N, CA, C and O atoms as a GROMACS GRO file, in nm:
protein
  328
    1MET      N    1   0.084  -0.117   0.000
    1MET     CA    2   0.000   0.000   0.000
    1MET      C    3   0.090   0.124   0.000
    1MET      O    4   0.192   0.128   0.069
    2ILE      N    5   0.051   0.224  -0.076
    2ILE     CA    6   0.124   0.351  -0.081
    2ILE      C    7   0.032   0.460  -0.029
    2ILE      O    8  -0.081   0.474  -0.075
    3LYS      N    9   0.081   0.538   0.068
    3LYS     CA   10   0.003   0.649   0.123
    3LYS      C   11   0.065   0.780   0.079
    3LYS      O   12   0.188   0.794   0.074
    4GLN      N   13  -0.017   0.874   0.048
    4GLN     CA   14   0.029   1.010   0.022
    4GLN      C   15   0.048   1.079   0.156
    4GLN      O   16  -0.009   1.036   0.256
    5GLY      N   17   0.126   1.187   0.159
    5GLY     CA   18   0.157   1.257   0.283
    5GLY      C   19   0.035   1.295   0.365
    5GLY      O   20   0.039   1.287   0.488
    6LYS      N   21  -0.073   1.336   0.299
    6LYS     CA   22  -0.191   1.380   0.374
    6LYS      C   23  -0.260   1.266   0.447
    6LYS      O   24  -0.344   1.290   0.534
    7ASN      N   25  -0.227   1.141   0.412
    7ASN     CA   26  -0.289   1.024   0.476
    7ASN      C   27  -0.202   0.959   0.582
    7ASN      O   28  -0.244   0.862   0.646
    8LEU      N   29  -0.080   1.011   0.602
    8LEU     CA   30   0.007   0.953   0.704
    8LEU      C   31  -0.046   0.981   0.844
    8LEU      O   32  -0.110   1.083   0.868
    9LYS      N   33  -0.019   0.887   0.935
    9LYS     CA   34  -0.059   0.903   1.074
    9LYS      C   35   0.062   0.879   1.163
    9LYS      O   36   0.159   0.815   1.122
   10ASP      N   37   0.055   0.930   1.286
   10ASP     CA   38   0.159   0.899   1.384
   10ASP      C   39   0.169   0.748   1.398
   10ASP      O   40   0.067   0.680   1.409
   11GLY      N   41   0.291   0.695   1.398
   11GLY     CA   42   0.313   0.553   1.414
   11GLY      C   43   0.326   0.476   1.283
   11GLY      O   44   0.370   0.361   1.285
   12ASP      N   45   0.290   0.536   1.170
   12ASP     CA   46   0.307   0.468   1.041
   12ASP      C   47   0.456   0.443   1.017
   12ASP      O   48   0.541   0.518   1.063
   13VAL      N   49   0.485   0.337   0.944
   13VAL     CA   50   0.623   0.306   0.906
   13VAL      C   51   0.637   0.338   0.758
   13VAL      O   52   0.555   0.294   0.676
   14ILE      N   53   0.742   0.414   0.724
   14ILE     CA   54   0.764   0.454   0.585
   14ILE      C   55   0.905   0.412   0.542
   14ILE      O   56   0.992   0.390   0.626
   15LEU      N   57   0.926   0.402   0.413
   15LEU     CA   58   1.058   0.373   0.357
   15LEU      C   59   1.114   0.500   0.293
   15LEU      O   60   1.047   0.565   0.212
   16ARG      N   61   1.237   0.535   0.330
   16ARG     CA   62   1.303   0.654   0.277
   16ARG      C   63   1.447   0.619   0.242
   16ARG      O   64   1.507   0.533   0.306
   17PRO      N   65   1.504   0.684   0.140
   17PRO     CA   66   1.644   0.658   0.104
   17PRO      C   67   1.740   0.737   0.193
   17PRO      O   68   1.827   0.810   0.144
   18VAL      N   69   1.722   0.720   0.325
   18VAL     CA   70   1.802   0.791   0.426
   18VAL      C   71   1.836   0.690   0.534
   18VAL      O   72   1.748   0.618   0.581
   19ASP      N   73   1.963   0.685   0.575
   19ASP     CA   74   2.002   0.587   0.678
   19ASP      C   75   1.970   0.638   0.819
   19ASP      O   76   1.916   0.748   0.835
   20SER      N   77   2.002   0.558   0.919
   20SER     CA   78   1.968   0.592   1.058
   20SER      C   79   2.045   0.712   1.111
   20SER      O   80   2.013   0.763   1.218
   21HIS      N   81   2.146   0.756   1.039
   21HIS     CA   82   2.224   0.874   1.079
   21HIS      C   83   2.178   0.999   1.004
   21HIS      O   84   2.237   1.106   1.019
   22GLY      N   85   2.072   0.986   0.923
   22GLY     CA   86   2.020   1.099   0.847
   22GLY      C   87   2.094   1.127   0.718
   22GLY      O   88   2.073   1.231   0.656
   23LYS      N   89   2.179   1.037   0.677
   23LYS     CA   90   2.257   1.054   0.553
   23LYS      C   91   2.182   0.992   0.435
   23LYS      O   92   2.117   0.888   0.450
   24ASP      N   93   2.191   1.056   0.318
   24ASP     CA   94   2.132   0.999   0.197
   24ASP      C   95   2.190   0.860   0.173
   24ASP      O   96   2.308   0.835   0.199
   25SER      N   97   2.106   0.770   0.123
   25SER     CA   98   2.148   0.632   0.102
   25SER      C   99   2.098   0.583  -0.033
   25SER      O  100   1.996   0.631  -0.083
   26SER      N  101   2.168   0.489  -0.091
   26SER     CA  102   2.122   0.429  -0.217
   26SER      C  103   2.018   0.320  -0.189
   26SER      O  104   1.956   0.269  -0.282
   27HIS      N  105   2.000   0.284  -0.062
   27HIS     CA  106   1.901   0.183  -0.022
   27HIS      C  107   1.792   0.249   0.063
   27HIS      O  108   1.814   0.352   0.127
   28PHE      N  109   1.674   0.188   0.060
   28PHE     CA  110   1.564   0.239   0.142
   28PHE      C  111   1.575   0.182   0.283
   28PHE      O  112   1.608   0.065   0.302
   29HIS      N  113   1.545   0.266   0.382
   29HIS     CA  114   1.546   0.227   0.522
   29HIS      C  115   1.408   0.260   0.580
   29HIS      O  116   1.344   0.356   0.538
   30SER      N  117   1.364   0.179   0.677
   30SER     CA  118   1.232   0.204   0.737
   30SER      C  119   1.243   0.307   0.849
   30SER      O  120   1.338   0.307   0.927
   31TRP      N  121   1.146   0.393   0.853
   31TRP     CA  122   1.135   0.499   0.953
   31TRP      C  123   0.994   0.498   1.008
   31TRP      O  124   0.898   0.472   0.936
   32LYS      N  125   0.981   0.525   1.137
   32LYS     CA  126   0.850   0.534   1.200
   32LYS      C  127   0.812   0.682   1.211
   32LYS      O  128   0.892   0.763   1.258
   33VAL      N  129   0.691   0.716   1.169
   33VAL     CA  130   0.642   0.854   1.177
   33VAL      C  131   0.614   0.884   1.324
   33VAL      O  132   0.530   0.820   1.386
   34SER      N  133   0.686   0.982   1.379
   34SER     CA  134   0.668   1.015   1.521
   34SER      C  135   0.569   1.129   1.541
   34SER      O  136   0.504   1.138   1.645
   35GLU      N  137   0.556   1.215   1.442
   35GLU     CA  138   0.463   1.327   1.454
   35GLU      C  139   0.427   1.376   1.314
   35GLU      O  140   0.514   1.391   1.228
   36VAL      N  141   0.299   1.400   1.292
   36VAL     CA  142   0.253   1.456   1.165
   36VAL      C  143   0.216   1.601   1.190
   36VAL      O  144   0.137   1.632   1.279
   37ARG      N  145   0.275   1.689   1.111
   37ARG     CA  146   0.244   1.832   1.120
   37ARG      C  147   0.181   1.877   0.990
   37ARG      O  148   0.235   1.854   0.882
   38TYR      N  149   0.067   1.942   1.001
   38TYR     CA  150   0.001   1.996   0.883
   38TYR      C  151   0.028   2.145   0.877
   38TYR      O  152   0.022   2.215   0.979
   39THR      N  153   0.057   2.193   0.760
   39THR     CA  154   0.082   2.336   0.743
   39THR      C  155  -0.026   2.396   0.656
   39THR      O  156  -0.086   2.329   0.572
   40LYS      N  157  -0.048   2.521   0.677
   40LYS     CA  158  -0.149   2.595   0.601
   40LYS      C  159  -0.093   2.628   0.462
   40LYS      O  160   0.023   2.667   0.449
   41VAL      N  161  -0.174   2.612   0.361
   41VAL     CA  162  -0.136   2.652   0.226
   41VAL      C  163  -0.143   2.804   0.220
   41VAL      O  164  -0.243   2.864   0.261
   42LEU      N  165  -0.038   2.865   0.169
   42LEU     CA  166  -0.034   3.010   0.160
   42LEU      C  167  -0.097   3.057   0.030
   42LEU      O  168  -0.070   3.003  -0.077
   43GLY      N  169  -0.181   3.158   0.041
   43GLY     CA  170  -0.236   3.223  -0.078
   43GLY      C  171  -0.147   3.339  -0.116
   43GLY      O  172  -0.061   3.380  -0.038
   44VAL      N  173  -0.166   3.393  -0.234
   44VAL     CA  174  -0.080   3.503  -0.280
   44VAL      C  175  -0.089   3.622  -0.186
   44VAL      O  176   0.008   3.697  -0.173
   45GLU      N  177  -0.201   3.642  -0.122
   45GLU     CA  178  -0.215   3.754  -0.028
   45GLU      C  179  -0.135   3.734   0.100
   45GLU      O  180  -0.108   3.830   0.173
   46ASP      N  181  -0.095   3.610   0.129
   46ASP     CA  182  -0.014   3.579   0.247
   46ASP      C  183   0.135   3.598   0.224
   46ASP      O  184   0.212   3.608   0.320
   47LEU      N  185   0.177   3.604   0.099
   47LEU     CA  186   0.320   3.612   0.065
   47LEU      C  187   0.371   3.754   0.075
   47LEU      O  188   0.301   3.850   0.040
   48LYS      N  189   0.495   3.768   0.122
   48LYS     CA  190   0.556   3.899   0.136
   48LYS      C  191   0.692   3.897   0.066
   48LYS      O  192   0.776   3.811   0.094
   49VAL      N  193   0.713   3.992  -0.025
   49VAL     CA  194   0.841   4.003  -0.095
   49VAL      C  195   0.950   4.026   0.009
   49VAL      O  196   0.934   4.108   0.100
   50GLY      N  197   1.061   3.953  -0.006
   50GLY     CA  198   1.172   3.964   0.087
   50GLY      C  199   1.169   3.859   0.198
   50GLY      O  200   1.270   3.840   0.266
   51GLU      N  201   1.056   3.792   0.217
   51GLU     CA  202   1.046   3.687   0.319
   51GLU      C  203   1.101   3.556   0.266
   51GLU      O  204   1.098   3.530   0.146
   52GLU      N  205   1.152   3.474   0.357
   52GLU     CA  206   1.203   3.342   0.321
   52GLU      C  207   1.096   3.238   0.348
   52GLU      O  208   1.028   3.241   0.451
   53TYR      N  209   1.080   3.144   0.252
   53TYR     CA  210   0.981   3.038   0.264
   53TYR      C  211   1.048   2.905   0.236
   53TYR      O  212   1.136   2.896   0.150
   54GLY      N  213   1.007   2.801   0.306
   54GLY     CA  214   1.053   2.666   0.278
   54GLY      C  215   0.970   2.609   0.165
   54GLY      O  216   0.847   2.609   0.173
   55VAL      N  217   1.036   2.561   0.060
   55VAL     CA  218   0.967   2.506  -0.057
   55VAL      C  219   1.014   2.364  -0.078
   55VAL      O  220   1.134   2.337  -0.085
   56TRP      N  221   0.918   2.270  -0.090
   56TRP     CA  222   0.952   2.130  -0.114
   56TRP      C  223   0.994   2.116  -0.260
   56TRP      O  224   0.919   2.150  -0.351
   57ILE      N  225   1.117   2.065  -0.282
   57ILE     CA  226   1.169   2.043  -0.416
   57ILE      C  227   1.171   1.892  -0.439
   57ILE      O  228   1.253   1.820  -0.381
   58HIS      N  229   1.082   1.846  -0.524
   58HIS     CA  230   1.064   1.702  -0.544
   58HIS      C  231   1.192   1.634  -0.592
   58HIS      O  232   1.226   1.527  -0.543
   59GLN      N  233   1.265   1.696  -0.685
   59GLN     CA  234   1.386   1.633  -0.738
   59GLN      C  235   1.491   1.614  -0.630
   59GLN      O  236   1.568   1.517  -0.634
   60GLU      N  237   1.496   1.703  -0.533
   60GLU     CA  238   1.592   1.694  -0.423
   60GLU      C  239   1.539   1.612  -0.306
   60GLU      O  240   1.616   1.567  -0.220
   61GLN      N  241   1.407   1.591  -0.303
   61GLN     CA  242   1.341   1.521  -0.194
   61GLN      C  243   1.367   1.589  -0.060
   61GLN      O  244   1.388   1.524   0.042
   62LYS      N  245   1.364   1.723  -0.063
   62LYS     CA  246   1.382   1.797   0.061
   62LYS      C  247   1.325   1.938   0.046
   62LYS      O  248   1.300   1.986  -0.065
   63MET      N  249   1.307   2.001   0.159
   63MET     CA  250   1.261   2.139   0.161
   63MET      C  251   1.383   2.229   0.159
   63MET      O  252   1.478   2.208   0.235
   64LEU      N  253   1.381   2.330   0.074
   64LEU     CA  254   1.491   2.424   0.062
   64LEU      C  255   1.439   2.565   0.088
   64LEU      O  256   1.324   2.595   0.058
   65PRO      N  257   1.524   2.652   0.144
   65PRO     CA  258   1.482   2.789   0.171
   65PRO      C  259   1.489   2.874   0.044
   65PRO      O  260   1.590   2.874  -0.027
   66TYR      N  261   1.382   2.946   0.017
   66TYR     CA  262   1.376   3.040  -0.095
   66TYR      C  263   1.331   3.175  -0.042
   66TYR      O  264   1.249   3.182   0.050
   67THR      N  265   1.385   3.281  -0.100
   67THR     CA  266   1.342   3.417  -0.066
   67THR      C  267   1.257   3.469  -0.182
   67THR      O  268   1.300   3.467  -0.297
   68LEU      N  269   1.139   3.515  -0.151
   68LEU     CA  270   1.050   3.570  -0.253
   68LEU      C  271   1.104   3.705  -0.298
   68LEU      O  272   1.120   3.795  -0.216
   69VAL      N  273   1.131   3.718  -0.427
   69VAL     CA  274   1.188   3.843  -0.478
   69VAL      C  275   1.088   3.926  -0.557
   69VAL      O  276   1.108   4.047  -0.574
   70ALA      N  277   0.981   3.865  -0.606
   70ALA     CA  278   0.881   3.939  -0.682
   70ALA      C  279   0.754   3.855  -0.694
   70ALA      O  280   0.758   3.733  -0.682
   71VAL      N  281   0.643   3.922  -0.719
   71VAL     CA  282   0.518   3.853  -0.747
   71VAL      C  283   0.462   3.915  -0.874
   71VAL      O  284   0.441   4.036  -0.883
   72ASP      N  285   0.438   3.830  -0.974
   72ASP     CA  286   0.378   3.873  -1.100
   72ASP      C  287   0.247   3.799  -1.114
   72ASP      O  288   0.246   3.681  -1.151
   73LEU      N  289   0.137   3.865  -1.085
   73LEU     CA  290   0.007   3.798  -1.085
   73LEU      C  291  -0.036   3.755  -1.224
   73LEU      O  292  -0.128   3.674  -1.238
   74ASP      N  293   0.028   3.808  -1.328
   74ASP     CA  294  -0.004   3.767  -1.464
   74ASP      C  295   0.075   3.644  -1.507
   74ASP      O  296   0.043   3.582  -1.608
   75ALA      N  297   0.178   3.608  -1.431
   75ALA     CA  298   0.262   3.494  -1.470
   75ALA      C  299   0.266   3.393  -1.356
   75ALA      O  300   0.180   3.306  -1.347
   76GLU      N  301   0.366   3.404  -1.270
   76GLU     CA  302   0.384   3.309  -1.162
   76GLU      C  303   0.464   3.375  -1.050
   76GLU      O  304   0.516   3.485  -1.067
   77VAL      N  305   0.472   3.308  -0.938
   77VAL     CA  306   0.550   3.360  -0.826
   77VAL      C  307   0.698   3.334  -0.856
   77VAL      O  308   0.734   3.224  -0.897
   78CYS      N  309   0.781   3.433  -0.835
   78CYS     CA  310   0.924   3.421  -0.863
   78CYS      C  311   1.000   3.416  -0.730
   78CYS      O  312   0.969   3.492  -0.637
   79ALA      N  313   1.097   3.328  -0.720
   79ALA     CA  314   1.176   3.317  -0.596
   79ALA      C  315   1.321   3.291  -0.633
   79ALA      O  316   1.351   3.242  -0.742
   80SER      N  317   1.409   3.324  -0.540
   80SER     CA  318   1.549   3.293  -0.558
   80SER      C  319   1.592   3.195  -0.450
   80SER      O  320   1.545   3.204  -0.337
   81TRP      N  321   1.680   3.103  -0.484
   81TRP     CA  322   1.725   3.000  -0.391
   81TRP      C  323   1.840   3.055  -0.309
   81TRP      O  324   1.931   3.117  -0.364
   82ASN      N  325   1.836   3.032  -0.178
   82ASN     CA  326   1.944   3.075  -0.090
   82ASN      C  327   2.056   2.977  -0.092
   82ASN      O  328   2.157   2.996  -0.023
   0.00000   0.00000   0.00000
């Protein structure tokens, strides 16, 4: 069975390519979910130019800090990576 993040519960066991020391690994290791935290989705009215936001980058499989440098409502939100 595969669960998406929104369906995870405390105590679930997941497989991640990270070893017990928190280092990236070429093999999957089992981890127990100790706490699930839900975050609010930010709307464009919540964003502030110059503020730093954590953005999940799927290719990296991690959250990275980005600073919002501009908002163009006709195109897309623009950010720079720290």
